N, C-alpha and C positions, 0 to 999 in steps of 0.2 A: 594192061597195067598186071598186080601181083593177084596172084590166084587168088588170095582171102582176102584182102584190102583192097577198096578202091584208092586211090593218089588222087586227090585235094589238091588244086593249088597251082599256079605255072611255077616253071623254073626261070631265073631270074636269068639273063645272059650276059654275060661280061665280055669286055675287048681285051686287046692287047694291053691300051695304054691303063687302064685302067686297074687290071692284073700287076704291072706294074707298080702302078702307085702304092696296092696295099703290100706286095711286098716288099717295098720300100720304108712303109709303115710299119708291119712288124717288125719285131722280137725275136720272138720263138718261133720256128717258123720245121713243119715237116712236110716232106714232098713223099706220097706215097705212088709210088711205081706199080703198072700192071704190066698185064699182056699186051693195051694197048701203045707201050711204051717199046716195048721189043717189037710190035710190028711194025711201027714208025721208026724203028732205029734213033730215038730222041735220047740214049743214053749221053750221047757226047756231051747235045747243049744245054738239057739237066745238069750234069757235072759240072760247066761251066758256071749256070748260072748257080747252085750253090757255093760253089767255089769265091764266084765274084760276093756275093752277099757274105756270106762268111768273113772274107774281106773286110766289110765294112762292118765287122764286130757282131753278126745275128748268130742267133743258135741257130743253127742250120743243123738236121737231121732227118735221115732218110726210113719211113718205118716198112717195113717188107713182110707180107705175108707170109707163111710156110708153104704154100701152095700156090703164090702169083705166079702166074705165065703160065706154060701148059707143060710145066714140070717143077718140080721142086727144085729149090736154089738159082733158075733161070735170072732171075732179077738182081741176085747178088752176084753172079757169073758179069752179066752187062754190066752192072755199075763198075766192078773190078775192072774190067776192061777200059770203062772209061775213067780208071785212074780214079776214082773215090774213095778219100781215106776208110778205112774199115772200121775209125773211131768215129763215124758219120754215119755208119748203119748198123738199124738195129732191130730185133726180129719182133715180131707183132706181140709178145709177153714180155717185152723188154721196155715196149713205149705204149707200149697202150693205155697205161693210167696217167700219162702225160697228158694226154688232151685236151682235157679238162683246163690245161695252164697253157695253152698253145693258142698264139694269135691268128694264125693263116696254118691252114695246111694244104697242101695244093694235089690234089688225087690227078696223076697221068695214065689212062688209060685200065682204070681198076672200076669193077661193078661191084661183082659178089664177096668178094674180098672184104670191100667198104659199106655191105648193106646192112643199114640198118634194119630192113625187115626179115634179118637172120635173128634178130633179138625179139623184135617187137612182135609178129605176124603168126603164128604157130599154123596158119594154114599153109604157108609159100615151102616151097620146096627145100629151101636150105635156111629155113627155121632150127636153132640148135647149133650152126657151124661156127666155131670161132673168128668174128669178124675183129677188123682195126675200126676202132669206135671215132672215125674221124671226125661227125656231125656233132662232138663232144667241145668240137675247136670254138673260137673266138667267130673266126671265120672259113670256111671252105670254097675252094675253087675247084671247079671239076673240068679237067679237058676230056673232051670229047667230039668226035666227028658231028654227032646227030642227035638232040632228044628224041628220044622213045628208040632206042637200040639197046638192045640189053646184052645181059653180062653172058655167060655160059650156062649158066640156069636157065634161060631165057625167059628172063623177067627183069622188070624196070626196078630202077633204085630208086627206093622211095625219099634217101636226101635229096638227090635234082630239086627236091620241093620242099626243102625244110628254108624255113627265112633267112637261115645265117650263109646260105650257100649262093652263089654265082657259075653258071657255066660257061667255059670259053669253048666256043663250037670250033672246031679246025681240023686237021690233021694235025697230031701230037709234035710232028718234028717239024711243022711249019710255024706253029705257035711256038714251041721251044726256042725256034732258031731267034723268031720275031722277039722273043723276051729276051733272051740274051742280048740281043742288038742293041735295044734300049736301053738294055742295063750296063754295057761296056761303054754307049756315053755317058753315061755318068760320071 
């Protein structure tokens, strides 16, 4: 649990089919990659997912936290490596105000950089750190290996237990490959 606040509620678990359905229903999508995407080497599948959705007429953007990954710029480099067009990639300060108009945010391997505790819990170790406010989206799907695993700061993320959030469990690479495969069949 978080140092100062007891997390209440249960995480809602999603699956690949439900995730793909939400992606297809959404018009305005933000993808937030983190260190877990880098570790899983899922950037190529994510790039293909974004291109497919954009080709369907959806507004798809990437939101990047300045310290996402283990060094500044790591996620920008991985997305560039996967040929994600620069005009789809936005820094935190460029996209943070847009989450309230976002239908779906897909969080892939990010934890501390999207934690609402940074704004809500003065007793937590990252309180005051600027974060991507993904929880303000209509719907959020967080790809994680397990519930209960923590980010770099060693704390569980309270967004996992919010009513608008679902968790897709599994390896990010495998999950993204499955999503890419389902979308390519459409």
